[in-house]
C-alpha positions as CSV (number, residue, x, y, z in Angstrom):
1,X,34.7,-7.7,5.5
2,X,31.3,-6.1,5.2
3,X,28.3,-8.1,4.0
4,X,26.5,-6.3,1.2
5,X,23.2,-7.1,-0.4
6,X,21.2,-5.8,-3.4
7,X,17.6,-4.8,-4.1
8,X,17.3,-8.0,-6.1
9,X,18.4,-10.1,-3.2
10,X,16.2,-8.3,-0.7
11,X,13.2,-8.7,-3.0
12,X,13.6,-12.4,-3.0
13,X,13.6,-12.4,0.8
14,X,10.5,-10.4,1.6
15,X,7.1,-12.1,1.4
16,X,5.2,-11.7,-1.8
17,X,2.0,-10.8,0.1
18,X,3.1,-8.5,2.9
19,X,6.7,-7.4,2.0
20,X,7.5,-4.1,0.5
21,X,10.8,-2.8,-0.9
22,X,11.0,0.9,-1.9
23,X,13.8,2.8,-3.5
24,X,13.8,6.3,-2.0
25,X,16.7,8.4,-3.4
26,X,20.0,6.9,-2.1
27,X,18.1,4.6,0.2
28,X,16.1,1.4,0.1
29,X,13.3,1.0,2.6
30,X,12.1,-2.5,3.5
31,X,9.2,-3.8,5.5
32,X,7.8,-7.3,5.9
33,X,5.4,-9.2,8.2
34,X,7.0,-10.5,11.4
35,X,6.4,-14.1,12.5
36,X,5.5,-12.7,16.0
37,X,3.0,-10.3,14.5
38,X,3.3,-6.8,13.2
39,X,5.7,-5.5,10.6
40,X,9.5,-4.9,10.6
41,X,11.3,-1.9,9.1
42,X,14.9,-1.8,7.7
43,X,16.9,0.9,5.9
44,X,19.7,0.3,3.4
45,X,21.9,2.7,1.7
46,X,23.5,2.5,-1.8
47,X,27.3,2.1,-1.7
48,X,27.6,2.3,-5.5
49,X,25.6,3.7,-8.4
50,X,24.6,2.5,-11.9
51,X,26.8,5.3,-13.3
52,X,29.8,3.8,-11.4
53,X,29.1,0.2,-12.2
54,X,27.1,0.0,-15.4
55,X,24.6,-2.1,-13.5
56,X,20.9,-1.4,-12.9
57,X,19.7,-0.1,-9.5
58,X,18.6,-3.5,-8.5
59,X,22.1,-4.9,-8.9
60,X,24.0,-2.2,-7.1
61,X,25.4,-3.0,-3.6
62,X,23.5,-1.8,-0.5
63,X,24.7,-1.5,3.1
64,X,22.3,-2.1,5.9
65,X,22.2,1.1,8.1
66,X,19.2,0.6,10.4
67,X,16.5,-1.5,11.8
68,X,13.5,-0.5,14.0
69,X,13.8,-2.0,17.5
70,X,10.0,-2.5,17.4
71,X,7.3,-3.8,15.1
72,X,4.5,-1.8,13.6
73,X,0.8,-2.4,13.2
74,X,1.1,-2.3,9.4
75,X,3.7,-1.8,6.6
76,X,2.7,1.8,6.1
77,X,3.7,2.7,9.6
78,X,6.9,0.7,9.2
79,X,7.8,2.7,6.0
80,X,6.8,6.0,7.8
81,X,9.4,5.1,10.5
82,X,12.1,4.5,7.8
83,X,11.3,7.9,6.2
84,X,11.5,9.7,9.5
85,X,14.9,8.1,10.2
86,X,16.5,9.2,6.9
87,X,15.1,12.7,7.2
88,X,17.2,13.2,10.4
């Protein structure tokens, strides 16, 4: 069985100061400060829509589809990496 998450759950996990969560079309891009330094980057994809479920975007299920195998100097570069991955 797959583990799913939601934007709401992800928002509670990222730090209030350094974390960012962005809805970008059918994707959610997530970055946060790493305890070792730098910033992480993760990509999630919606597996259901508000039209299908009657729920808001933040309550729809997401599937994790990618993580950067590196950290970035800031969260802007981490999000840039995410956008480059989904453009492929």
